[in-house]
PDBQT receptor file of N, H, CA, C and O in Angstrom, charges set to zero:
ATOM      1  N   MET A   1     107.165  -1.527  90.844  1.00  0.00    +0.000 N 
ATOM      2  CA  MET A   1     108.459  -1.278  91.457  1.00  0.00    +0.000 C 
ATOM      3  C   MET A   1     109.331  -0.387  90.587  1.00  0.00    +0.000 C 
ATOM      4  O   MET A   1     110.031   0.494  91.086  1.00  0.00    +0.000 OA
ATOM      5  N   TYR A   2     109.283  -0.629  89.262  1.00  0.00    +0.000 N 
ATOM      6  H   TYR A   2     108.715  -1.346  88.857  1.00  0.00    +0.000 HD
ATOM      7  CA  TYR A   2     110.091   0.177  88.353  1.00  0.00    +0.000 C 
ATOM      8  C   TYR A   2     109.640   1.633  88.321  1.00  0.00    +0.000 C 
ATOM      9  O   TYR A   2     110.446   2.553  88.184  1.00  0.00    +0.000 OA
ATOM     10  N   LYS A   3     108.326   1.812  88.451  1.00  0.00    +0.000 N 
ATOM     11  H   LYS A   3     107.671   1.064  88.562  1.00  0.00    +0.000 HD
ATOM     12  CA  LYS A   3     107.813   3.182  88.464  1.00  0.00    +0.000 C 
ATOM     13  C   LYS A   3     108.283   3.932  89.706  1.00  0.00    +0.000 C 
ATOM     14  O   LYS A   3     108.612   5.115  89.633  1.00  0.00    +0.000 OA
ATOM     15  N   LEU A   4     108.313   3.250  90.832  1.00  0.00    +0.000 N 
ATOM     16  H   LEU A   4     108.045   2.288  90.891  1.00  0.00    +0.000 HD
ATOM     17  CA  LEU A   4     108.775   3.868  92.066  1.00  0.00    +0.000 C 
ATOM     18  C   LEU A   4     110.240   4.277  91.954  1.00  0.00    +0.000 C 
ATOM     19  O   LEU A   4     110.605   5.380  92.360  1.00  0.00    +0.000 OA
ATOM     20  N   ILE A   5     111.063   3.423  91.419  1.00  0.00    +0.000 N 
ATOM     21  H   ILE A   5     110.766   2.527  91.089  1.00  0.00    +0.000 HD
ATOM     22  CA  ILE A   5     112.485   3.738  91.232  1.00  0.00    +0.000 C 
ATOM     23  C   ILE A   5     112.650   4.899  90.261  1.00  0.00    +0.000 C 
ATOM     24  O   ILE A   5     113.479   5.783  90.478  1.00  0.00    +0.000 OA
ATOM     25  N   PHE A   6     111.865   4.896  89.194  1.00  0.00    +0.000 N 
ATOM     26  H   PHE A   6     111.191   4.178  89.017  1.00  0.00    +0.000 HD
ATOM     27  CA  PHE A   6     111.938   5.991  88.224  1.00  0.00    +0.000 C 
ATOM     28  C   PHE A   6     111.583   7.329  88.877  1.00  0.00    +0.000 C 
ATOM     29  O   PHE A   6     112.309   8.311  88.723  1.00  0.00    +0.000 OA
ATOM     30  N   PHE A   7     110.474   7.362  89.602  1.00  0.00    +0.000 N 
ATOM     31  H   PHE A   7     109.884   6.564  89.727  1.00  0.00    +0.000 HD
ATOM     32  CA  PHE A   7     110.048   8.622  90.216  1.00  0.00    +0.000 C 
ATOM     33  C   PHE A   7     111.010   9.080  91.310  1.00  0.00    +0.000 C 
ATOM     34  O   PHE A   7     111.213  10.282  91.484  1.00  0.00    +0.000 OA
ATOM     35  N   LEU A   8     111.601   8.149  92.045  1.00  0.00    +0.000 N 
ATOM     36  H   LEU A   8     111.436   7.173  91.904  1.00  0.00    +0.000 HD
ATOM     37  CA  LEU A   8     112.590   8.544  93.038  1.00  0.00    +0.000 C 
ATOM     38  C   LEU A   8     113.833   9.132  92.373  1.00  0.00    +0.000 C 
ATOM     39  O   LEU A   8     114.414  10.089  92.886  1.00  0.00    +0.000 OA
ATOM     40  N   ASN A   9     114.240   8.576  91.252  1.00  0.00    +0.000 N 
ATOM     41  H   ASN A   9     113.769   7.799  90.835  1.00  0.00    +0.000 HD
ATOM     42  CA  ASN A   9     115.397   9.118  90.529  1.00  0.00    +0.000 C 
ATOM     43  C   ASN A   9     115.098  10.485  89.930  1.00  0.00    +0.000 C 
ATOM     44  O   ASN A   9     115.994  11.323  89.833  1.00  0.00    +0.000 OA
ATOM     45  N   VAL A  10     113.868  10.719  89.531  1.00  0.00    +0.000 N 
ATOM     46  H   VAL A  10     113.141  10.038  89.609  1.00  0.00    +0.000 HD
ATOM     47  CA  VAL A  10     113.502  12.013  88.957  1.00  0.00    +0.000 C 
ATOM     48  C   VAL A  10     113.364  13.067  90.058  1.00  0.00    +0.000 C 
ATOM     49  O   VAL A  10     113.821  14.199  89.898  1.00  0.00    +0.000 OA
ATOM     50  N   LEU A  11     112.743  12.699  91.158  1.00  0.00    +0.000 N 
ATOM     51  H   LEU A  11     112.372  11.780  91.288  1.00  0.00    +0.000 HD
ATOM     52  CA  LEU A  11     112.469  13.662  92.214  1.00  0.00    +0.000 C 
ATOM     53  C   LEU A  11     113.666  13.914  93.124  1.00  0.00    +0.000 C 
ATOM     54  O   LEU A  11     113.807  15.015  93.658  1.00  0.00    +0.000 OA
ATOM     55  N   ILE A  12     114.520  12.933  93.311  1.00  0.00    +0.000 N 
ATOM     56  H   ILE A  12     114.406  12.039  92.877  1.00  0.00    +0.000 HD
ATOM     57  CA  ILE A  12     115.659  13.075  94.213  1.00  0.00    +0.000 C 
ATOM     58  C   ILE A  12     116.938  12.735  93.445  1.00  0.00    +0.000 C 
ATOM     59  O   ILE A  12     117.442  11.618  93.559  1.00  0.00    +0.000 OA
ATOM     60  N   PRO A  13     117.457  13.654  92.685  1.00  0.00    +0.000 N 
ATOM     61  CA  PRO A  13     118.700  13.357  91.966  1.00  0.00    +0.000 C 
ATOM     62  C   PRO A  13     119.883  13.313  92.937  1.00  0.00    +0.000 C 
ATOM     63  O   PRO A  13     119.993  14.149  93.834  1.00  0.00    +0.000 OA
ATOM     64  N   PHE A  14     120.736  12.358  92.754  1.00  0.00    +0.000 N 
ATOM     65  H   PHE A  14     120.647  11.679  92.025  1.00  0.00    +0.000 HD
ATOM     66  CA  PHE A  14     121.871  12.193  93.656  1.00  0.00    +0.000 C 
ATOM     67  C   PHE A  14     123.059  13.055  93.250  1.00  0.00    +0.000 C 
ATOM     68  O   PHE A  14     123.846  13.458  94.106  1.00  0.00    +0.000 OA
ATOM     69  N   PHE A  15     123.200  13.338  91.992  1.00  0.00    +0.000 N 
ATOM     70  H   PHE A  15     122.560  13.011  91.296  1.00  0.00    +0.000 HD
ATOM     71  CA  PHE A  15     124.281  14.199  91.541  1.00  0.00    +0.000 C 
ATOM     72  C   PHE A  15     123.835  14.910  90.266  1.00  0.00    +0.000 C 
ATOM     73  O   PHE A  15     122.936  14.453  89.560  1.00  0.00    +0.000 OA
ATOM     74  N   THR A  16     124.468  16.012  89.998  1.00  0.00    +0.000 N 
ATOM     75  H   THR A  16     125.198  16.383  90.572  1.00  0.00    +0.000 HD
ATOM     76  CA  THR A  16     124.190  16.736  88.762  1.00  0.00    +0.000 C 
ATOM     77  C   THR A  16     125.504  17.069  88.090  1.00  0.00    +0.000 C 
ATOM     78  O   THR A  16     126.502  17.363  88.747  1.00  0.00    +0.000 OA
ATOM     79  N   ASN A  17     125.489  17.021  86.811  1.00  0.00    +0.000 N 
ATOM     80  H   ASN A  17     124.678  16.782  86.276  1.00  0.00    +0.000 HD
ATOM     81  CA  ASN A  17     126.641  17.426  86.014  1.00  0.00    +0.000 C 
ATOM     82  C   ASN A  17     126.298  18.754  85.354  1.00  0.00    +0.000 C 
ATOM     83  O   ASN A  17     125.826  18.801  84.218  1.00  0.00    +0.000 OA
ATOM     84  N   ALA A  18     126.539  19.805  86.075  1.00  0.00    +0.000 N 
ATOM     85  H   ALA A  18     126.922  19.767  86.998  1.00  0.00    +0.000 HD
ATOM     86  CA  ALA A  18     126.194  21.123  85.566  1.00  0.00    +0.000 C 
ATOM     87  C   ALA A  18     127.384  22.061  85.765  1.00  0.00    +0.000 C 
ATOM     88  O   ALA A  18     128.116  21.969  86.750  1.00  0.00    +0.000 OA
ATOM     89  N   TYR A  19     127.552  22.957  84.807  1.00  0.00    +0.000 N 
ATOM     90  H   TYR A  19     126.957  23.032  84.007  1.00  0.00    +0.000 HD
ATOM     91  CA  TYR A  19     128.616  23.950  84.895  1.00  0.00    +0.000 C 
ATOM     92  C   TYR A  19     128.025  25.302  84.552  1.00  0.00    +0.000 C 
ATOM     93  O   TYR A  19     127.427  25.477  83.491  1.00  0.00    +0.000 OA
ATOM     94  N   ILE A  20     128.191  26.241  85.439  1.00  0.00    +0.000 N 
ATOM     95  H   ILE A  20     128.677  26.099  86.301  1.00  0.00    +0.000 HD
ATOM     96  CA  ILE A  20     127.767  27.619  85.171  1.00  0.00    +0.000 C 
ATOM     97  C   ILE A  20     129.041  28.410  84.928  1.00  0.00    +0.000 C 
ATOM     98  O   ILE A  20     129.863  28.569  85.830  1.00  0.00    +0.000 OA
ATOM     99  N   GLY A  21     129.198  28.894  83.735  1.00  0.00    +0.000 N 
ATOM    100  H   GLY A  21     128.530  28.764  83.002  1.00  0.00    +0.000 HD
ATOM    101  CA  GLY A  21     130.392  29.645  83.384  1.00  0.00    +0.000 C 
ATOM    102  C   GLY A  21     130.420  31.001  84.059  1.00  0.00    +0.000 C 
ATOM    103  O   GLY A  21     129.426  31.432  84.644  1.00  0.00    +0.000 OA
ATOM    104  N   PRO A  22     131.560  31.673  83.979  1.00  0.00    +0.000 N 
ATOM    105  CA  PRO A  22     131.685  32.972  84.647  1.00  0.00    +0.000 C 
ATOM    106  C   PRO A  22     130.749  34.034  84.060  1.00  0.00    +0.000 C 
ATOM    107  O   PRO A  22     130.299  34.924  84.781  1.00  0.00    +0.000 OA
ATOM    108  N   GLY A  23     130.459  33.949  82.782  1.00  0.00    +0.000 N 
ATOM    109  H   GLY A  23     130.824  33.226  82.196  1.00  0.00    +0.000 HD
ATOM    110  CA  GLY A  23     129.542  34.925  82.178  1.00  0.00    +0.000 C 
ATOM    111  C   GLY A  23     128.129  34.768  82.688  1.00  0.00    +0.000 C 
ATOM    112  O   GLY A  23     127.462  35.754  83.000  1.00  0.00    +0.000 OA
ATOM    113  N   MET A  24     127.674  33.545  82.773  1.00  0.00    +0.000 N 
ATOM    114  H   MET A  24     128.216  32.744  82.520  1.00  0.00    +0.000 HD
ATOM    115  CA  MET A  24     126.324  33.296  83.257  1.00  0.00    +0.000 C 
ATOM    116  C   MET A  24     126.209  33.611  84.750  1.00  0.00    +0.000 C 
ATOM    117  O   MET A  24     125.188  34.133  85.197  1.00  0.00    +0.000 OA
ATOM    118  N   ALA A  25     127.240  33.299  85.512  1.00  0.00    +0.000 N 
ATOM    119  H   ALA A  25     128.070  32.875  85.149  1.00  0.00    +0.000 HD
ATOM    120  CA  ALA A  25     127.218  33.612  86.943  1.00  0.00    +0.000 C 
ATOM    121  C   ALA A  25     127.200  35.124  87.164  1.00  0.00    +0.000 C 
ATOM    122  O   ALA A  25     126.476  35.617  88.029  1.00  0.00    +0.000 OA
ATOM    123  N   GLY A  26     127.987  35.855  86.390  1.00  0.00    +0.000 N 
ATOM    124  H   GLY A  26     128.575  35.455  85.687  1.00  0.00    +0.000 HD
ATOM    125  CA  GLY A  26     127.980  37.318  86.505  1.00  0.00    +0.000 C 
ATOM    126  C   GLY A  26     126.635  37.907  86.124  1.00  0.00    +0.000 C 
ATOM    127  O   GLY A  26     126.163  38.845  86.766  1.00  0.00    +0.000 OA
ATOM    128  N   GLY A  27     126.015  37.366  85.088  1.00  0.00    +0.000 N 
ATOM    129  H   GLY A  27     126.399  36.604  84.566  1.00  0.00    +0.000 HD
ATOM    130  CA  GLY A  27     124.688  37.831  84.687  1.00  0.00    +0.000 C 
ATOM    131  C   GLY A  27     123.641  37.537  85.736  1.00  0.00    +0.000 C 
ATOM    132  O   GLY A  27     122.746  38.350  85.971  1.00  0.00    +0.000 OA
ATOM    133  N   LEU A  28     123.744  36.382  86.370  1.00  0.00    +0.000 N 
ATOM    134  H   LEU A  28     124.471  35.723  86.180  1.00  0.00    +0.000 HD
ATOM    135  CA  LEU A  28     122.807  36.033  87.432  1.00  0.00    +0.000 C 
ATOM    136  C   LEU A  28     122.953  36.979  88.616  1.00  0.00    +0.000 C 
ATOM    137  O   LEU A  28     121.954  37.454  89.157  1.00  0.00    +0.000 OA
ATOM    138  N   ILE A  29     124.172  37.252  89.017  1.00  0.00    +0.000 N 
ATOM    139  H   ILE A  29     124.983  36.866  88.578  1.00  0.00    +0.000 HD
ATOM    140  CA  ILE A  29     124.411  38.178  90.132  1.00  0.00    +0.000 C 
ATOM    141  C   ILE A  29     123.919  39.574  89.786  1.00  0.00    +0.000 C 
ATOM    142  O   ILE A  29     123.304  40.237  90.620  1.00  0.00    +0.000 OA
ATOM    143  N   ALA A  30     124.183  40.027  88.569  1.00  0.00    +0.000 N 
ATOM    144  H   ALA A  30     124.683  39.488  87.891  1.00  0.00    +0.000 HD
ATOM    145  CA  ALA A  30     123.748  41.362  88.156  1.00  0.00    +0.000 C 
ATOM    146  C   ALA A  30     122.227  41.460  88.101  1.00  0.00    +0.000 C 
ATOM    147  O   ALA A  30     121.664  42.486  88.482  1.00  0.00    +0.000 OA
ATOM    148  N   SER A  31     121.557  40.417  87.636  1.00  0.00    +0.000 N 
ATOM    149  H   SER A  31     122.014  39.583  87.327  1.00  0.00    +0.000 HD
ATOM    150  CA  SER A  31     120.100  40.483  87.565  1.00  0.00    +0.000 C 
ATOM    151  C   SER A  31     119.466  40.445  88.951  1.00  0.00    +0.000 C 
ATOM    152  O   SER A  31     118.475  41.135  89.189  1.00  0.00    +0.000 OA
ATOM    153  N   ILE A  32     120.012  39.661  89.863  1.00  0.00    +0.000 N 
ATOM    154  H   ILE A  32     120.818  39.101  89.670  1.00  0.00    +0.000 HD
ATOM    155  CA  ILE A  32     119.485  39.639  91.227  1.00  0.00    +0.000 C 
ATOM    156  C   ILE A  32     119.707  40.993  91.900  1.00  0.00    +0.000 C 
ATOM    157  O   ILE A  32     118.811  41.513  92.564  1.00  0.00    +0.000 OA
ATOM    158  N   ALA A  33     120.898  41.563  91.728  1.00  0.00    +0.000 N 
ATOM    159  H   ALA A  33     121.626  41.141  91.189  1.00  0.00    +0.000 HD
ATOM    160  CA  ALA A  33     121.168  42.883  92.304  1.00  0.00    +0.000 C 
ATOM    161  C   ALA A  33     120.248  43.934  91.688  1.00  0.00    +0.000 C 
ATOM    162  O   ALA A  33     119.786  44.831  92.393  1.00  0.00    +0.000 OA
ATOM    163  N   GLY A  34     119.976  43.840  90.394  1.00  0.00    +0.000 N 
ATOM    164  H   GLY A  34     120.352  43.112  89.821  1.00  0.00    +0.000 HD
ATOM    165  CA  GLY A  34     119.085  44.787  89.734  1.00  0.00    +0.000 C 
ATOM    166  C   GLY A  34     117.668  44.705  90.258  1.00  0.00    +0.000 C 
ATOM    167  O   GLY A  34     117.016  45.732  90.444  1.00  0.00    +0.000 OA
ATOM    168  N   ILE A  35     117.182  43.502  90.497  1.00  0.00    +0.000 N 
ATOM    169  H   ILE A  35     117.712  42.667  90.346  1.00  0.00    +0.000 HD
ATOM    170  CA  ILE A  35     115.826  43.341  91.036  1.00  0.00    +0.000 C 
ATOM    171  C   ILE A  35     115.737  43.919  92.438  1.00  0.00    +0.000 C 
ATOM    172  O   ILE A  35     114.773  44.613  92.762  1.00  0.00    +0.000 OA
ATOM    173  N   ILE A  36     116.729  43.644  93.270  1.00  0.00    +0.000 N 
ATOM    174  H   ILE A  36     117.512  43.080  93.006  1.00  0.00    +0.000 HD
ATOM    175  CA  ILE A  36     116.724  44.162  94.642  1.00  0.00    +0.000 C 
ATOM    176  C   ILE A  36     116.820  45.685  94.645  1.00  0.00    +0.000 C 
ATOM    177  O   ILE A  36     116.091  46.352  95.379  1.00  0.00    +0.000 OA
ATOM    178  N   LEU A  37     117.715  46.237  93.829  1.00  0.00    +0.000 N 
ATOM    179  H   LEU A  37     118.308  45.695  93.233  1.00  0.00    +0.000 HD
ATOM    180  CA  LEU A  37     117.848  47.701  93.767  1.00  0.00    +0.000 C 
ATOM    181  C   LEU A  37     116.584  48.356  93.219  1.00  0.00    +0.000 C 
ATOM    182  O   LEU A  37     116.176  49.410  93.707  1.00  0.00    +0.000 OA
ATOM    183  N   ALA A  38     115.963  47.753  92.221  1.00  0.00    +0.000 N 
ATOM    184  H   ALA A  38     116.293  46.896  91.825  1.00  0.00    +0.000 HD
ATOM    185  CA  ALA A  38     114.732  48.320  91.675  1.00  0.00    +0.000 C 
ATOM    186  C   ALA A  38     113.634  48.354  92.724  1.00  0.00    +0.000 C 
ATOM    187  O   ALA A  38     112.861  49.311  92.784  1.00  0.00    +0.000 OA
ATOM    188  N   PHE A  39     113.558  47.324  93.547  1.00  0.00    +0.000 N 
ATOM    189  H   PHE A  39     114.186  46.547  93.499  1.00  0.00    +0.000 HD
ATOM    190  CA  PHE A  39     112.558  47.300  94.610  1.00  0.00    +0.000 C 
ATOM    191  C   PHE A  39     112.783  48.440  95.603  1.00  0.00    +0.000 C 
ATOM    192  O   PHE A  39     111.852  49.171  95.940  1.00  0.00    +0.000 OA
ATOM    193  N   PHE A  40     114.023  48.587  96.068  1.00  0.00    +0.000 N 
ATOM    194  H   PHE A  40     114.780  47.993  95.794  1.00  0.00    +0.000 HD
ATOM    195  CA  PHE A  40     114.296  49.629  97.058  1.00  0.00    +0.000 C 
ATOM    196  C   PHE A  40     114.186  51.030  96.467  1.00  0.00    +0.000 C 
ATOM    197  O   PHE A  40     113.708  51.938  97.147  1.00  0.00    +0.000 OA
ATOM    198  N   ILE A  41     114.604  51.230  95.243  1.00  0.00    +0.000 N 
ATOM    199  H   ILE A  41     114.992  50.492  94.690  1.00  0.00    +0.000 HD
ATOM    200  CA  ILE A  41     114.472  52.549  94.614  1.00  0.00    +0.000 C 
ATOM    201  C   ILE A  41     112.993  52.889  94.409  1.00  0.00    +0.000 C 
ATOM    202  O   ILE A  41     112.590  54.038  94.587  1.00  0.00    +0.000 OA
ATOM    203  N   GLY A  42     112.193  51.900  94.038  1.00  0.00    +0.000 N 
ATOM    204  H   GLY A  42     112.521  50.966  93.893  1.00  0.00    +0.000 HD
ATOM    205  CA  GLY A  42     110.757  52.130  93.906  1.00  0.00    +0.000 C 
ATOM    206  C   GLY A  42     110.113  52.475  95.233  1.00  0.00    +0.000 C 
ATOM    207  O   GLY A  42     109.252  53.352  95.304  1.00  0.00    +0.000 OA
ATOM    208  N   LEU A  43     110.530  51.788  96.283  1.00  0.00    +0.000 N 
ATOM    209  H   LEU A  43     111.229  51.075  96.225  1.00  0.00    +0.000 HD
ATOM    210  CA  LEU A  43     110.010  52.077  97.611  1.00  0.00    +0.000 C 
ATOM    211  C   LEU A  43     110.379  53.491  98.058  1.00  0.00    +0.000 C 
ATOM    212  O   LEU A  43     109.544  54.204  98.613  1.00  0.00    +0.000 OA
ATOM    213  N   ILE A  44     111.608  53.890  97.821  1.00  0.00    +0.000 N 
ATOM    214  H   ILE A  44     112.287  53.310  97.370  1.00  0.00    +0.000 HD
ATOM    215  CA  ILE A  44     112.053  55.234  98.168  1.00  0.00    +0.000 C 
ATOM    216  C   ILE A  44     111.298  56.279  97.351  1.00  0.00    +0.000 C 
ATOM    217  O   ILE A  44     110.918  57.323  97.880  1.00  0.00    +0.000 OA
ATOM    218  N   ALA A  45     111.081  56.007  96.072  1.00  0.00    +0.000 N 
ATOM    219  H   ALA A  45     111.390  55.159  95.642  1.00  0.00    +0.000 HD
ATOM    220  CA  ALA A  45     110.363  56.959  95.221  1.00  0.00    +0.000 C 
ATOM    221  C   ALA A  45     108.920  57.134  95.673  1.00  0.00    +0.000 C 
ATOM    222  O   ALA A  45     108.377  58.237  95.608  1.00  0.00    +0.000 OA
ATOM    223  N   ILE A  46     108.303  56.061  96.126  1.00  0.00    +0.000 N 
ATOM    224  H   ILE A  46     108.744  55.165  96.178  1.00  0.00    +0.000 HD
ATOM    225  CA  ILE A  46     106.915  56.153  96.595  1.00  0.00    +0.000 C 
ATOM    226  C   ILE A  46     106.839  56.960  97.890  1.00  0.00    +0.000 C 
ATOM    227  O   ILE A  46     105.894  57.722  98.092  1.00  0.00    +0.000 OA
ATOM    228  N   LEU A  47     107.818  56.796  98.755  1.00  0.00    +0.000 N 
ATOM    229  H   LEU A  47     108.586  56.176  98.591  1.00  0.00    +0.000 HD
ATOM    230  CA  LEU A  47     107.789  57.481 100.051  1.00  0.00    +0.000 C 
ATOM    231  C   LEU A  47     108.363  58.888 100.024  1.00  0.00    +0.000 C 
ATOM    232  O   LEU A  47     108.088  59.675 100.930  1.00  0.00    +0.000 OA
ATOM    233  N   TYR A  48     109.152  59.228  99.008  1.00  0.00    +0.000 N 
ATOM    234  H   TYR A  48     109.375  58.589  98.272  1.00  0.00    +0.000 HD
ATOM    235  CA  TYR A  48     109.854  60.507  98.977  1.00  0.00    +0.000 C 
ATOM    236  C   TYR A  48     108.901  61.694  98.848  1.00  0.00    +0.000 C 
ATOM    237  O   TYR A  48     109.027  62.664  99.596  1.00  0.00    +0.000 OA
ATOM    238  N   PHE A  49     107.963  61.636  97.927  1.00  0.00    +0.000 N 
ATOM    239  H   PHE A  49     107.860  60.848  97.320  1.00  0.00    +0.000 HD
ATOM    240  CA  PHE A  49     107.122  62.805  97.670  1.00  0.00    +0.000 C 
ATOM    241  C   PHE A  49     106.162  63.119  98.815  1.00  0.00    +0.000 C 
ATOM    242  O   PHE A  49     106.003  64.296  99.139  1.00  0.00    +0.000 OA
ATOM    243  N   PRO A  50     105.515  62.146  99.444  1.00  0.00    +0.000 N 
ATOM    244  CA  PRO A  50     104.681  62.523 100.602  1.00  0.00    +0.000 C 
ATOM    245  C   PRO A  50     105.493  63.104 101.762  1.00  0.00    +0.000 C 
ATOM    246  O   PRO A  50     105.041  64.037 102.427  1.00  0.00    +0.000 OA
ATOM    247  N   ILE A  51     106.670  62.569 102.005  1.00  0.00    +0.000 N 
ATOM    248  H   ILE A  51     107.037  61.811 101.465  1.00  0.00    +0.000 HD
ATOM    249  CA  ILE A  51     107.514  63.111 103.079  1.00  0.00    +0.000 C 
ATOM    250  C   ILE A  51     107.982  64.515 102.714  1.00  0.00    +0.000 C 
ATOM    251  O   ILE A  51     108.010  65.402 103.567  1.00  0.00    +0.000 OA
ATOM    252  N   LYS A  52     108.346  64.717 101.462  1.00  0.00    +0.000 N 
ATOM    253  H   LYS A  52     108.323  63.996 100.769  1.00  0.00    +0.000 HD
ATOM    254  CA  LYS A  52     108.777  66.051 101.013  1.00  0.00    +0.000 C 
ATOM    255  C   LYS A  52     107.639  67.059 101.153  1.00  0.00    +0.000 C 
ATOM    256  O   LYS A  52     107.861  68.187 101.594  1.00  0.00    +0.000 OA
ATOM    257  N   ARG A  53     106.439  66.664 100.786  1.00  0.00    +0.000 N 
ATOM    258  H   ARG A  53     106.258  65.748 100.429  1.00  0.00    +0.000 HD
ATOM    259  CA  ARG A  53     105.284  67.561 100.891  1.00  0.00    +0.000 C 
ATOM    260  C   ARG A  53     104.978  67.868 102.356  1.00  0.00    +0.000 C 
ATOM    261  O   ARG A  53     104.648  69.006 102.688  1.00  0.00    +0.000 OA
ATOM    262  N   PHE A  54     105.082  66.870 103.236  1.00  0.00    +0.000 N 
ATOM    263  H   PHE A  54     105.350  65.946 102.966  1.00  0.00    +0.000 HD
ATOM    264  CA  PHE A  54     104.829  67.076 104.655  1.00  0.00    +0.000 C 
ATOM    265  C   PHE A  54     105.835  68.051 105.260  1.00  0.00    +0.000 C 
ATOM    266  O   PHE A  54     105.459  68.945 106.017  1.00  0.00    +0.000 OA
ATOM    267  N   LEU A  55     107.109  67.879 104.925  1.00  0.00    +0.000 N 
ATOM    268  H   LEU A  55     107.414  67.152 104.310  1.00  0.00    +0.000 HD
ATOM    269  CA  LEU A  55     108.135  68.777 105.464  1.00  0.00    +0.000 C 
ATOM    270  C   LEU A  55     107.989  70.188 104.913  1.00  0.00    +0.000 C 
ATOM    271  O   LEU A  55     108.242  71.164 105.620  1.00  0.00    +0.000 OA
ATOM    272  N   LYS A  56     107.577  70.299 103.644  1.00  0.00    +0.000 N 
ATOM    273  H   LYS A  56     107.371  69.507 103.069  1.00  0.00    +0.000 HD
ATOM    274  CA  LYS A  56     107.392  71.624 103.042  1.00  0.00    +0.000 C 
ATOM    275  C   LYS A  56     106.214  72.348 103.703  1.00  0.00    +0.000 C 
ATOM    276  O   LYS A  56     106.304  73.547 103.970  1.00  0.00    +0.000 OA
ATOM    277  N   ASN A  57     105.129  71.650 103.968  1.00  0.00    +0.000 N 
ATOM    278  H   ASN A  57     105.056  70.676 103.751  1.00  0.00    +0.000 HD
ATOM    279  CA  ASN A  57     103.974  72.257 104.620  1.00  0.00    +0.000 C 
ATOM    280  C   ASN A  57     104.269  72.575 106.087  1.00  0.00    +0.000 C 
ATOM    281  O   ASN A  57     103.703  73.519 106.638  1.00  0.00    +0.000 OA
ATOM    282  N   LYS A  58     105.127  71.815 106.711  1.00  0.00    +0.000 N 
ATOM    283  H   LYS A  58     105.587  71.048 106.263  1.00  0.00    +0.000 HD
ATOM    284  CA  LYS A  58     105.478  72.046 108.114  1.00  0.00    +0.000 C 
ATOM    285  C   LYS A  58     106.276  73.329 108.277  1.00  0.00    +0.000 C 
ATOM    286  O   LYS A  58     106.133  74.026 109.281  1.00  0.00    +0.000 OA
ATOM    287  N   LYS A  59     107.130  73.651 107.280  1.00  0.00    +0.000 N 
ATOM    288  H   LYS A  59     107.246  73.084 106.464  1.00  0.00    +0.000 HD
ATOM    289  CA  LYS A  59     107.935  74.867 107.338  1.00  0.00    +0.000 C 
ATOM    290  C   LYS A  59     107.068  76.118 107.217  1.00  0.00    +0.000 C 
ATOM    291  O   LYS A  59     107.367  77.152 107.814  1.00  0.00    +0.000 OA
ATOM    292  N   LYS A  60     105.999  76.011 106.444  1.00  0.00    +0.000 N 
ATOM    293  H   LYS A  60     105.756  75.171 105.959  1.00  0.00    +0.000 HD
ATOM    294  CA  LYS A  60     105.105  77.173 106.274  1.00  0.00    +0.000 C 
ATOM    295  C   LYS A  60     104.309  77.370 107.523  1.00  0.00    +0.000 C 
ATOM    296  O   LYS A  60     103.495  78.291 107.598  1.00  0.00    +0.000 OA
TER     297      LYS A  60
């Protein structure tokens, strides 16, 4: 019975005493934005050169 209560308390916490300061929150937002922007910039970079080459060959 004690093991069941222990595992329920570990797996389902009822409250947390946590504080994320403004510096850590700003860093978290900046890192998430950086990951998203890096993904989209990489996607654009991969697609840019084939499209540019296609349009250049189409003009000729």
